[in-house]
C-alpha distance (Angstrom), angle and dihedral (degrees) to the residues before:
residue distance angle dihedral
W1 . . .
T2 3.78 . .
L3 3.80 127.8 .
A4 3.79 122.3 -139.2
S5 3.82 87.0 -103.3
G6 3.80 90.7 60.2
A7 3.79 95.1 -107.4
R8 3.83 114.5 142.3
I9 3.80 118.7 -133.4
Y10 3.81 125.5 -156.6
L11 3.81 114.2 -173.7
V12 3.79 134.4 -173.0
S13 3.80 106.9 -177.6
T14 3.79 111.6 -158.7
Q15 3.79 129.9 163.2
A16 3.80 95.4 -163.6
L17 3.81 92.1 108.8
P18 3.84 132.0 13.6
I19 3.80 93.1 -116.4
V20 3.79 137.2 100.8
D21 3.81 127.5 -150.2
V22 3.81 120.7 -164.5
Q23 3.83 129.6 -175.0
I24 3.78 121.1 -174.9
D25 3.82 117.7 -167.2
F26 3.80 130.6 -167.6
D27 3.81 131.8 -177.2
A28 3.80 89.7 -108.8
G29 3.77 105.6 110.8
S30 3.78 127.4 130.8
R31 3.82 91.5 -78.9
R32 3.82 85.1 76.0
D33 3.84 93.1 53.8
P34 3.81 117.0 113.1
A35 3.82 106.7 -116.0
A36 3.79 91.5 -119.8
Q37 3.82 89.5 54.2
A38 3.81 101.0 42.7
G39 3.79 107.6 167.0
L40 3.80 95.5 38.7
A41 3.81 93.6 119.9
S42 3.79 93.6 50.0
V43 3.79 96.8 46.7
T44 3.80 92.1 43.8
A45 3.80 89.6 56.5
T46 3.83 89.9 47.5
M47 3.79 91.6 51.6
V48 3.82 93.2 50.1
E49 3.78 87.1 74.7
K50 3.81 94.7 50.6
G51 3.79 98.0 82.3
V52 3.81 146.0 -51.7
R53 3.77 128.2 -114.6
A54 3.80 124.6 -124.3
G55 3.81 108.2 -63.2
K56 3.78 126.5 -115.0
N57 3.82 88.2 -121.0
G58 3.79 93.1 57.2
E59 3.81 98.0 -91.1
P60 3.83 114.6 151.9
A61 3.78 121.9 -109.1
L62 3.83 114.7 -99.6
D63 3.78 124.2 -151.1
E64 3.83 120.7 -149.3
N65 3.80 93.0 -87.4
A66 3.81 94.3 49.3
L67 3.78 90.1 45.1
G68 3.80 91.8 52.2
E69 3.79 91.0 49.0
A70 3.81 91.3 49.2
W71 3.81 91.0 54.7
A72 3.80 91.6 45.8
D73 3.81 90.6 51.4
L74 3.82 89.5 53.7
G75 3.80 93.1 46.2
A76 3.81 89.2 -132.1
E77 3.84 134.7 124.7
F78 3.81 127.0 -132.0
N79 3.78 125.3 176.3
A80 3.81 136.5 173.4
S81 3.81 123.1 -157.6
A82 3.79 142.0 159.1
G83 3.77 130.7 -146.9
T84 3.76 133.6 176.4
D85 3.80 96.3 -71.2
R86 3.78 107.9 17.9
A87 3.76 147.1 31.2
S88 3.80 111.3 -137.7
Y89 3.76 139.5 -164.4
S90 3.81 120.1 -163.0
L91 3.77 128.2 -166.1
R92 3.80 130.9 -175.5
T93 3.78 124.1 -177.7
L94 3.78 144.8 142.9
S95 3.79 112.4 -87.2
D96 3.82 96.7 -128.4
P97 3.81 102.0 134.7
A98 3.82 97.1 -132.3
L99 3.80 92.1 48.7
L100 3.81 93.4 41.1
A101 3.81 91.5 58.0
K102 3.81 91.6 54.8
V103 3.80 93.1 45.9
V104 3.81 93.2 50.2
A105 3.78 91.0 47.9
L106 3.81 92.2 54.0
A107 3.81 92.9 43.2
S108 3.82 90.5 51.0
R109 3.81 89.0 55.5
E110 3.77 92.7 50.0
I111 3.79 92.3 47.8
G112 3.78 96.3 42.7
E113 3.83 106.1 28.3
P114 3.81 109.4 37.2
A115 3.81 112.0 165.4
F116 3.83 99.8 -147.8
P117 3.86 91.7 -158.7
D118 3.81 112.9 -152.7
D119 3.80 96.4 -141.8
V120 3.79 91.9 52.6
W121 3.84 90.8 49.2
Q122 3.81 90.9 53.1
R123 3.79 88.8 54.4
E124 3.78 94.4 44.5
R125 3.79 92.7 48.8
E126 3.83 89.8 54.9
R127 3.77 90.5 49.5
I128 3.86 92.1 49.3
N129 3.81 90.9 46.4
A130 3.81 90.0 53.5
S131 3.82 89.6 49.8
L132 3.80 90.7 50.0
K133 3.80 92.0 51.2
E134 3.79 91.2 51.0
A135 3.85 92.0 45.6
N136 3.81 90.4 50.9
T137 3.83 89.7 63.0
K138 3.79 90.7 62.2
P139 3.80 124.2 86.7
A140 3.81 91.8 -142.9
T141 3.80 91.0 61.1
I142 3.79 92.7 48.2
A143 3.80 92.0 47.7
G144 3.81 93.4 48.7
R145 3.76 92.6 48.8
A146 3.81 94.1 48.1
F147 3.80 91.0 47.2
A148 3.82 93.8 50.9
Q149 3.79 93.0 48.0
S150 3.80 92.5 47.7
V151 3.83 94.3 47.0
Y152 3.82 98.0 42.5
G153 3.77 105.7 25.8
S154 3.80 109.5 -173.7
H155 3.82 94.3 -9.8
P156 3.82 113.9 117.7
Y157 3.81 90.3 -114.7
G158 3.80 87.6 71.1
Q159 3.85 98.5 47.5
E160 3.78 116.8 130.4
V161 3.77 126.2 -141.2
T162 3.81 110.7 -137.0
E163 3.77 139.5 164.1
A164 3.80 87.4 -99.2
T165 3.82 94.4 54.4
L166 3.82 91.1 46.1
A167 3.80 90.6 51.3
R168 3.81 88.6 60.4
I169 3.80 92.8 54.8
D170 3.79 120.1 89.8
T171 3.78 133.8 164.9
A172 3.81 90.9 -96.6
A173 3.83 88.4 61.9
M174 3.82 89.4 50.6
R175 3.79 92.4 51.7
Q176 3.80 91.9 47.0
R177 3.79 91.7 49.6
Y178 3.79 90.2 48.7
Q179 3.78 93.2 52.8
Q180 3.81 92.1 48.9
L181 3.82 101.0 43.2
I182 3.79 111.5 21.5
V183 3.78 99.9 70.8
P184 3.84 127.9 134.1
C185 3.82 97.2 -117.4
R186 3.82 89.5 65.2
A187 3.82 96.7 44.7
K188 3.78 123.6 114.2
L189 3.81 111.5 -165.7
S190 3.80 120.7 -164.4
I191 3.80 115.0 -167.2
V192 3.83 126.0 -174.5
G193 3.78 123.8 174.8
A194 3.76 150.7 52.9
V195 3.83 99.2 -23.1
T196 3.75 134.2 105.8
R197 3.79 124.5 -126.2
A198 3.81 90.5 -101.2
E199 3.81 91.2 50.9
A200 3.79 91.2 46.1
E201 3.81 91.6 52.1
A202 3.82 91.5 49.3
M203 3.84 89.8 49.6
A204 3.81 93.4 49.0
T205 3.81 92.5 47.6
A206 3.78 92.1 49.7
L207 3.81 94.8 44.9
L208 3.81 91.0 56.1
S209 3.78 97.0 36.5
R210 3.81 96.9 101.7
L211 3.78 96.5 50.6
P212 3.84 123.3 97.1
G213 3.78 118.5 -72.5
P214 3.86 129.1 -112.9
E215 3.80 90.8 -73.4
A216 3.84 87.6 76.6
C217 3.77 93.0 54.7
T218 3.80 100.3 99.9
P219 3.83 121.1 148.7
L220 3.79 114.7 -86.2
P221 3.80 117.3 -124.5
A222 3.79 114.8 -99.5
I223 3.79 118.2 -106.9
A224 3.79 116.8 -136.1
P225 3.81 112.0 -113.0
V226 3.78 123.3 -107.3
T227 3.80 108.8 -91.0
A228 3.77 124.3 -133.2
L229 3.80 120.6 -112.2
S230 3.78 113.4 -100.3
A231 3.82 96.3 -165.6
P232 3.79 139.0 10.7
K233 3.78 119.9 -87.3
D234 3.81 123.3 -153.7
E235 3.79 120.3 -171.3
R236 3.81 124.2 -178.6
I237 3.81 114.8 -173.1
P238 3.83 118.3 -171.6
F239 3.80 114.3 -129.6
A240 3.80 131.7 163.6
S241 3.80 98.5 -126.9
A242 3.79 135.2 128.1
Q243 3.80 90.5 -124.5
A244 3.78 131.4 41.9
H245 3.81 114.8 -135.7
V246 3.81 114.5 -140.0
F247 3.78 133.5 -168.5
I248 3.77 126.3 178.3
G249 3.83 121.5 -178.9
Q250 3.76 155.0 91.9
P251 3.84 140.8 -139.3
G252 3.80 109.9 -51.7
Y253 3.79 126.1 -168.8
P254 3.83 142.5 -63.9
R255 3.81 115.3 -97.5
K256 3.83 93.4 -114.7
D257 3.79 92.1 59.8
P258 3.84 111.4 125.3
D259 3.83 89.8 -133.7
H260 3.83 90.6 68.5
F261 3.80 96.8 104.9
A262 3.80 94.1 45.9
L263 3.78 91.8 46.9
T264 3.82 92.0 48.9
L265 3.78 92.8 52.5
G266 3.78 93.3 43.7
N267 3.78 93.2 48.9
Y268 3.81 89.8 54.1
V269 3.80 88.1 59.6
L270 3.80 94.9 42.0
G271 3.83 101.9 46.5
G272 3.79 112.2 -39.5
G273 3.80 98.3 81.7
G274 3.81 98.6 72.9
F275 3.79 113.2 -140.2
V276 3.81 94.3 6.5
S277 3.81 95.0 55.5
R278 3.80 124.2 106.5
L279 3.77 93.7 -122.8
T280 3.78 92.9 53.9
N281 3.79 91.3 47.3
E282 3.81 94.3 50.4
V283 3.79 102.2 34.8
R284 3.80 102.1 34.1
E285 3.83 110.3 18.8
K286 3.80 100.6 39.4
R287 3.83 99.6 32.6
G288 3.79 108.9 16.7
L289 3.79 91.7 -134.3
A290 3.81 96.6 138.1
Y291 3.79 137.5 14.5
S292 3.81 91.1 -139.1
V293 3.81 133.7 12.2
Y294 3.78 128.2 175.0
S295 3.77 144.3 171.6
G296 3.79 129.8 -153.8
F297 3.78 149.6 157.7
S298 3.83 123.5 -126.5
P299 3.78 103.2 -161.7
G300 3.81 118.7 -173.0
L301 3.78 138.3 153.0
D302 3.81 83.6 -53.6
A303 3.78 132.9 23.8
G304 3.77 104.4 -55.9
A305 3.79 114.7 -162.0
F306 3.78 129.5 -80.5
R307 3.79 110.2 -147.1
I308 3.75 143.9 174.9
G309 3.81 112.1 -152.8
F310 3.81 137.8 -174.8
Q311 3.78 145.5 136.3
T312 3.74 124.0 -125.5
R313 3.80 141.9 159.5
P314 3.81 109.1 -71.0
D315 3.77 92.1 -121.5
Q316 3.82 90.0 55.4
A317 3.79 97.0 45.0
E318 3.80 97.4 98.3
E319 3.79 93.3 49.1
A320 3.82 91.2 47.5
V321 3.83 90.8 49.6
K322 3.79 90.6 49.4
I323 3.80 93.7 51.0
S324 3.80 93.1 45.0
R325 3.79 91.2 51.4
E326 3.80 91.1 49.3
V327 3.81 92.3 50.1
L328 3.82 90.8 49.2
A329 3.80 94.8 47.3
K330 3.78 91.9 48.6
F331 3.79 92.1 49.7
V332 3.80 93.8 47.7
A333 3.83 89.3 49.9
E334 3.79 98.9 44.1
G335 3.82 108.2 19.1
P336 3.82 124.0 -151.1
T337 3.79 126.8 -37.1
A338 3.78 119.5 -114.5
V339 3.82 89.7 -105.9
E340 3.81 92.5 50.6
L341 3.77 92.9 47.9
K342 3.83 92.8 49.9
A343 3.80 90.7 49.8
A344 3.80 91.2 50.1
K345 3.82 91.6 49.6
D346 3.82 92.1 47.5
N347 3.78 91.8 52.4
L348 3.80 99.3 42.7
I349 3.80 96.2 40.5
G350 3.80 92.5 42.2
G351 3.76 90.0 52.9
F352 3.77 95.9 44.9
P353 3.81 96.9 96.8
L354 3.81 88.9 56.7
L355 3.79 88.3 64.4
M356 3.82 90.1 65.3
D357 3.79 106.0 32.3
S358 3.82 95.6 112.5
N359 3.77 138.9 38.1
R360 3.80 90.3 -111.8
K361 3.78 93.2 54.0
L362 3.79 92.7 43.9
I363 3.82 92.7 51.9
G364 3.78 88.5 54.8
N365 3.79 91.1 54.0
V366 3.79 93.6 46.8
A367 3.82 91.8 47.3
N368 3.80 88.0 51.5
I369 3.79 90.5 53.9
A370 3.81 90.2 47.5
W371 3.78 97.5 46.4
H372 3.77 97.1 46.4
D373 3.84 96.1 37.8
L374 3.79 91.5 -120.9
P375 3.83 119.5 170.3
L376 3.78 114.2 -79.2
D377 3.85 89.6 -123.2
Y378 3.83 90.3 54.1
L379 3.83 94.3 118.8
D380 3.79 92.2 41.5
T381 3.79 92.9 54.8
W382 3.82 98.5 34.7
T383 3.82 96.5 98.5
A384 3.79 94.2 46.1
R385 3.81 92.8 48.1
M386 3.78 92.5 48.2
N387 3.79 91.4 47.6
A388 3.82 91.4 50.9
V389 3.83 95.0 58.6
T390 3.80 113.8 110.3
A391 3.79 130.4 -154.4
A392 3.81 89.3 -112.8
E393 3.84 90.5 54.9
V394 3.82 90.8 51.1
R395 3.79 91.2 50.3
A396 3.80 91.8 47.3
A397 3.84 92.7 47.3
F398 3.80 92.8 51.2
A399 3.77 90.9 46.7
R400 3.79 89.5 54.0
K401 3.79 96.0 46.7
L402 3.82 107.6 34.5
Q403 3.79 131.8 56.0
P404 3.82 106.3 -175.1
E405 3.82 91.2 -172.8
R406 3.83 91.9 59.5
M407 3.79 103.3 45.4
V408 3.81 134.3 126.7
T409 3.81 117.2 -113.0
V410 3.79 119.4 -167.9
V411 3.81 122.4 -177.3
V412 3.82 119.3 -178.8
G413 3.79 114.7 -173.8
G414 3.77 142.5 57.9
K415 3.78 126.3 41.0
């Protein structure tokens, strides 16, 4: 249901355990970062947990140490994070009413009144810069960056966080971003646990109560869609490492795409099923070219990447790339066999209950429904929809989404 503020609430009320999990998502991920300030979403989320300013109701300011002690005293967990599409706040607490009120009050301060202290940001920026320097010595980092830039070009999904972009970020930019993007009308709250609908609505209202009012709810600018690749791209980057890191792929599909079930099943056969996948059989088992090889889609609000990934000896990289491309092209052209499709269904459907066997897992599923505007009966119909997929539908879905002759190939390693 929808609050008067415009926030959307998704509730699963369960009395199995006396705990409550909450996830609040905003359209404030890295895709909203200015190119010159790549990393702004991530560091803003990090700094949310570094203290709160004096509250509007007379509460004292809390630095990061006092804030950590306050959460420890309550025995509750609160985290802020940012991904490509969304900025998220997660809360876990016991559902005892007296304790719950205190937890919600503290969480509302952290969500609505972050301090963004300058001295802490200077320290954090140095720490992140040191991590970047270390990461830049690793072939996996170089390969991932080159792959993202080749697949996405100038689209925000391909932006790179560097020391230069971090140097352009200050706490004023964080505060401005917060005022523009973290507003109740854009919030999606997923709640799982031992609370009633009335209690959930009171929690949601309180959690968002310190954020800007409806005057801040102006339309966000549209983001241009990810564009398809018009030609193949091959990039070979020399690196003195024992293993070459290889990525092959292209833009995939948005999560709401109706082909999602067919693509999930097909990818299990292609490279998502571990030792029973075609890529593992051809690249590892038959030829010993890699210890592990996988394929996967990363659907988001826009077309997250499809990729095949593996490591191999530099002198074997070209052969491994050739075999992987051949396996992919054959699968896109022919699809899975009846035996392969049945095995994929048996594994994925058989494992489905394990995706919901805890509050923490269930909140992830509910938040996924909320964020991507999936049907409310999505989990109820999941098994039937997966069972209904045919081999012909898998083949057609892969033919619509993947173009093996126009993919990016990145190899980092060797001369």
